[in-house]
C-alpha positions, 0 to 999 in steps of 0.5 A, spaced: 500 500 500 505 504 501 508 503 494 501 504 491 500 511 495 506 514 493 505 513 486 498 516 487 496 522 484 494 529 488 487 527 488 488 520 490 492 522 496 487 526 499 484 524 506 479 525 511 480 530 517 478 536 522 477 543 522 475 549 527 470 554 526 463 550 528 467 545 532 468 538 529 462 533 526 463 526 529 459 520 527 459 513 530 459 506 527 462 507 520 469 504 518 475 504 522 475 501 530 468 500 532 471 503 539 473 510 536 467 515 533 468 517 526 471 524 524 466 526 519 471 531 516 474 532 509 480 535 507 481 541 502 486 544 498 486 552 499 491 556 495 496 550 496 495 548 503 491 543 506 485 543 511 478 540 513 471 542 512 465 538 515 459 535 511 456 542 510 462 545 507 464 549 513 472 550 514 473 546 521 481 546 521 485 552 517 489 550 511 496 550 515 498 543 512 503 541 507 498 535 506 493 531 510 490 524 509 483 520 511 481 520 518 481 513 521 480 510 528 480 518 530 486 520 527 489 522 521 496 522 517 498 529 516 504 533 513 507 539 516 514 541 512 517 535 510 515 530 515 508 526 517 505 525 524 498 524 526 492 530 528 486 529 532 479 532 530 482 539 532 488 539 527 493 538 533 498 533 532 497 528 537 503 524 534 509 528 532 511 529 525 517 525 525 516 520 519 518 520 512 511 517 510 505 515 514 498 511 512 492 511 516 490 507 522 487 500 522 487 494 527 490 499 532 496 500 528 499 504 522 504 503 517 510 509 517 516 510 514 522 511 518 529 512 516 528 509 509 524 503 512 517 501 514 514 499 521 508 499 525 506 504 530 501 504 536 496 510 538 502 513 542 506 513 536 511 508 539 513 502 534 509 496 535 513 493 530 520 496 528 521 499 521 525 493 518 521 492 512 522 495 505 515 496 503 508 494 506 500 495 507 496 496 512 493 491 517 486 488 516 483 482 521 490 482 524 494 481 518 499 485 514 502 484 507 509 486 508 516 486 504 522 483 508 529 485 508 530 480 503 525 483 498 520 477 499 512 478 500 509 475 507 503 476 511 505 478 519 501 478 525 501 484 530 507 481 533 511 481 527 511 474 526 511 471 519 505 467 518 507 461 513 506 454 513 508 448 508 502 450 504 503 457 503 505 459 496 510 465 494 507 471 494 507 477 488 505 484 490 498 486 488 493 492 490 488 489 494 492 484 499 487 485 505 483 480 509 476 481 508 472 476 513 478 472 514 480 471 507 485 474 502 486 474 495 493 472 493 497 471 487 503 466 486 509 467 482 506 463 477 501 468 476 495 464 479 490 467 483 486 464 489 485 465 496 488 464 503 485 464 510 489 467 516 494 462 517 496 463 510 493 456 508 489 456 501 482 455 502 480 457 495 486 454 490 490 458 486 487 456 479 484 463 476 487 467 471 485 473 475 481 475 481 478 480 485 477 481 493 470 478 496 465 483 496 458 482 499 460 475 499 462 474 492 468 474 488 469 476 481 474 470 478 477 469 471 477 462 468 480 462 461 477 469 457 471 470 461 469 473 468 464 470 473 463 470 481 464 465 486 461 464 493 466 463 499 465 456 499 468 456 492 461 454 489 459 458 483 455 464 484 454 467 477 457 463 471 463 466 467 460 470 461 463 477 462 469 480 458 470 484 465 467 484 472 467 489 478 466 488 485 459 488 488 456 494 492 449 495 494 447 489 491 450 491 484 456 489 480 459 493 474 460 488 468 462 488 461 458 483 457 459 483 450 462 489 447 466 495 450 460 498 454 459 497 462 452 496 465 450 493 472 448 486 474 444 484 480 446 478 485 443 473 480 447 475 474 441 479 471 442 485 468 439 491 471 442 497 468 443 496 461 450 497 458 452 504 456 458 507 460 465 507 457 467 505 465 463 504 471 465 503 478 462 499 484 456 502 488 457 505 495 452 509 499 447 508 493 451 511 488 456 509 483 461 513 478 460 512 471 464 515 465 462 517 458 466 520 453 472 521 457 468 525 463 465 522 469 458 523 473 454 519 478 448 514 478 443 511 483 441 504 483 436 505 478 441 508 473 438 515 474 443 520 473 444 524 479 450 529 476 452 531 469 458 528 466 463 534 468 468 531 472 475 529 471 477 524 477 472 521 482 471 517 488 466 513 491 461 516 496 463 516 504 459 519 509 455 522 504 460 526 500 464 524 494 470 528 492 471 530 485 476 533 481 475 538 475 480 541 470 480 548 470 485 552 466 489 546 466 489 546 474 486 540 478 481 542 483 478 538 488 471 539 490 466 535 494 458 533 492 453 530 496 448 524 494 444 529 491 449 531 486 450 538 489 456 541 491 458 542 498 465 545 496 466 548 490 473 545 486 479 549 489 486 548 489 
């Protein structure tokens, strides 16, 4: 994940964080650690500096940072000057900015880079796993995907122990190695895809030419030149028949069946939104981003457009807002829309 984030665009590096005029909005029960309230704040870029707004578009933390990231488990990574630390919902550093890079907290730990190597810190800013890795991803379900000093990819537990046994394959890196409901998508050195459990034992054989993570109890897998979906017990949920397939969200998944256009199917494999889009993302919070003629817009689960095709970059909805980018005078400008498609923060840079 560290690699993926470092290579991301300015837009994808954005996170959720905190501001000060009207206090901070906090919403319980969404994502992160269930013991932590969710900070309902969103990073914005104003004249080259980063700060935070609330869900109504009001500034809550003044733009005093070089970069800010998403809130998770009550804190957010932020950069002041050259170094990263973690801020609270008031925009105050609760973990000093002393890291070369910092990712979000997950499972009570956060991946950071210190002195050229990656390790994991706790909420006190102490290393729970020393910075000895050459790369890594965040924890999920008590496991993290890391690259060792010998440049092998492995799963480790929260004590830094490598989880491997006689059945564990040699892993390749891919962009979604996290565990979901105790199962992780993996790829071996031969290019085959399958799934392992938390003991690193294959629970679904590495036999697919390509595959995606599980979502809503189903995973897209590719057999020969067609995609279908399987259940967690490896039984067929939807037979392979698609040229391309995405993840389920809100009971729908984007697929490309017979041509270059995307539509959406339900969990039975029936088309419910006809193929008509150049690209299509998964649904979150009842909305999905779709592309036509190089520009993005959003639809609802009935296929109705809630915005025009006016965006250059998009993200999924989270806590009722989606961040978007528009190119204005050749500058990428960041904004936020609500679920009705209205701007709560007009694009700024």
